[in-house]
N, C-alpha and C positions, 0 to 999 in steps of 0.2 A: 536674373531678375533683380536681385539685390543691387547690382551695379546700376541698372536702369532707375530703380526707385531712389537711389542715393543722389541722383542729379536733380529730383524734384526738390524745389525750395532754394536751390543754389541761385546766386545772382546770374542774371541773364548773360553779363559779360563773360563769366566764367565758362558758360556753356557754348559760347560761340567760337568757331574756328577763325583762323587769320582771315581767311577768304570772306567769311561772312561778316566778320568785324569791319572789313573794308567797305563792303557793299552797303551794309547798314549806315556806317558813318557817311558815306557819300550821299545815300539816299536822304538822310536827315538834313544835310546841308542844301541839297539842290532841289528838293520837292517844292520848298516855298517859292523857288525862282521859276517855276515852270507853270504855265498858263493854259487853260482849257479855252478853246475859241469856238464860237458858234457863228457861222458866216452864211450870208445869203439872205434871201427874202423870208417873210413869214411862212410863205407856202412851200418853199423849197429851200431848206437849210442844210449846210454841210458842217463837219466838225474837223477841228485840227488842234495843233498845239502851238505854243509860242514860248520863248524864253525873255525873262526880264533882262533887258539890256543896260538900262540905267534906273536908278531909284525914282526918277521924276517921270517915268511914264513911257519910255521908249521900249518897244517890244520888238524881238526878231523872230521871224518865222519863215517857212517855205513859201516861195512865190506862187507855187500851184495851189496852196491852201486858200489864198484870196485871189485866184484868178476870176476875172469877171465881176468882182465886187470891190468896193472900197470901204465898206462898214460892216460892223458886226458887234458881237459882245464877247468880252473877255472875263473869264471867271478865275479868281485867284484862290490860292491854297488856303488863305484865312477866311474865305466865305464871301469876300467882297465881289461885285461884279461892277463893270463899267463898259460903256460903249467905246469901240475903237475906231479910229480912222486911219486909212492908208497913207503912209507918208511917201513910200517909194517902193517900186517893184522892179526886180531885174530877172527876167525869164532866163537868162543864159547862165546865171549863177544859181538859179532857183532860190533866191533870197528875196525877202521883202521886210520892210521896217513899218511898224503900227505905232500909233501913239494913243495913250489914254489919258484921261484927265485925273489921274491919281498920282500922289506922290508917296514917299516912304515905302516904296516897294523893295523887296529882297532881291537885289540885282545879283545876277550870276558872276562867278569869277572867270575870267577869260584865260584859256590856255594857248597852246601853240601846237596845231596838229603836224606841223613840220617835224616835230620832235617824236612823233608816234613811231612805234616799231610793231611789226607783224607779231602777233601773240600777246600783245599788251592788254591788260584788263581794261574794259570800258563798261559804262553803265548807261542805259537809255532811260529817259524819263519822259513820259508824255501822257497823252489822253486817248488811248485806243479804244474804239467803240464807245466813246463817252465815259470810260472809267478814268477819272482824273487822278493824277498822281501816281499813275502805274510805273513800276520799276521793273526792269529786267536787266540782265548782266551777261556779258560775253567777253570776247576778245576781238582784237583787230585781226580780220582774216586775211585782209590784203589792202594795198595802198595803190593810188594812181588809177583807179577804175574810171570808166565813163558811164554817164547816165543820161538816157534819152529824156529831153524835157522841151515841150513847145516846139517840137520839129527839129531840135539841135541837140547837141550833146553837152552836158555839164562835165567838164574834165576834172580828173585828179580827185575823185571822190573817195571816202573811206569805205571799205567793206567790212561789215561785222556780223556775227553770228548772234547778237543780242536780239531777241525776239521782238519784231516790229509789226504792227497791225494798222489797218486804216484808222486814222485819228492821231497816230504817232508823228506824222509828218509836221514839221516845225518844232518838234520838241528837243530836248537836249541829249547830247551825247557827251559824256564827260569821262575824264580819267580817274585813276585811284585818288587824285588829290582834290576831287570835286571841281576840277577845272574844265570849262566848256571847250571841247576840242571839234565838235561838229554839230550841225543841225540835221536831225533825221529827216530824210527826204522821201524815202520811197521803201516798199517791200518788194524786193526783186523776185522772191521766190521763197519756198520753205527753207528757213535757217539762213536766209541771205537778206541783210538789211544794208542800206546805203546812207552815207550822211555827207553833206557838203562840209568840207574842212573849215575850221577856224584858224586862220593864219594871217600874216601881214597883207596878202593880196585880197582875201575876203573881207578883212577889217577896212581896207581902203574903199571897197565897194559899199560897205555899210556906211561909212562916212559920207560918201558921195550921195547915196540915197537920201540920207538925213538932210544934207545941204541942197541938193538939186531935184530930188524926187526920181532921177533916172540916171542911168550909166550910159555914157556915150562912148562907143567902142569901134575900133576898125574890124572890118570883116574880110577874111581871105577865102573862106569857103572850102576848108579842109577838114576831114575827120582823121585823127590819128592818135598816136601815143607813143612812149618811149620805145625805141628800138636799139638793142645792143648792136655794136659794131664789132667786126671780127678783130682779133688781136692784131692782125697786120694793118687794119684800118686805124685801130687804136694808136699804134705807134706813129703811123704817118699823119693822121689828122690832130692828134693831140686831145681827143675826147673820147669817152666810152660809149655814149649813146647819142642818138638823134631823134628827131620826131619823125616816126614812120608814117607815111601818108597812106591810109587805108581807102579813102574815098575823096573824090574831088567833086564838089557840088556843081551840077550843070549850071551854066550862066554865070558863075561866080568869077571874082577876080583872079583866083587861082587857075581856073580852067582857061580863062582868056590869056594869062601869062604862060600857059603850056605846062603847068604842073602835072605830073602823072601819078597815079594811085601807088606805084611802086617806089616812088622817090622817097628819100630820107632827107629832111631839111636839118642842116647842120648849123646854120647861122642865119641871122637877119641884120643886115647892115654891120656885120662884124661881131654882133653879140651871140654868143653860143646858144643854142636851143637843143638841150639835152633831153627834155621831156615836154609834154604838152603844157605844163604850168609855165616854163620858160617862154613858149611861144605866145600863150595868152597874155603874159605881163608885158609883152612888146607890142600888143595890139591896143594901145591906148588911143584916146581921141586925138592926140597930136599927130597921129600917122595917117589919119583919114585923108584920102586924096593925094598922099605924097608917095613918090615912087621909092620903093624899097628894093634892096638887092638881097636876094635869097641865095645862100651857098647850098647846094643840093648835091647829095650823093646819088648818081643815076647808074645802076650797074657797077661797072668798074671805073666809072669817070665821075670827077668832081666838076659840076657845071654852075654857072652863075645864071640867074633868072631875075628879070625885072618885073615887079608886080606892084599894082597900085590898089591898096585896099580901100573898099567903099565903106560907108558907114552901116553898122549893123542896126537893122530896124525890126 
């Protein structure tokens, strides 16, 4: 009992373990950059979260948070409120950019999700069930997951066990340095949260949304992910993984080209595709309507398939 009582009155910093000190420090830095959103009409409102992208009023959130609406109210950690307008939304990445007429905001520091490792500490900050500024912590449980969104799949998402609840979507997932590495996007199950990664690819999407209000993409019509190759194939092909096709969407360019659900895509026009992110990066607006050569592993054979992507709508 004496040992317990002796802790009373000591400075708080002395009582915190290293893990707690990290989470407390991250929370203090990130909470001012996370916004509580109210979206929808007066009679039917929803809630979500957003992250301050720039000090002059650009906010980043999940596309599904503002699905079906282009206006709402943003509440900031310092007590201010402001109306927001939708700048652009991209359902395939589940990202949206909003704008408020407020400056001197506390913008978040951007990180790089491509440098994350499984087991790494992450902290989620958001507005679950309307409780603004809520903080949970956990680890990166897995990388490269897929998330259903708008009838399609958001590829290469981060899985974490940091507790997420309705209203967390659009909030910040940050690393131990308080750098934004993901936008929390869904609660997939008990102890299972997902976040869209913040990396070079998603930052290009954000820049395009700010500039054009939309992202124009090529569409193949395949669902898949990274598939390891056998040691024999690694030696013969010079790559360790390809994009394993799990599903071919009926009526899609991939189906018309003859791609099969058991195929593994190795390259597109000579560019290696070792995971779903590689394939997504090659599906830019410049290849819409253009014939592409897919190098595909089919059983024990390597075949080439010509496919003409359509525009994703």
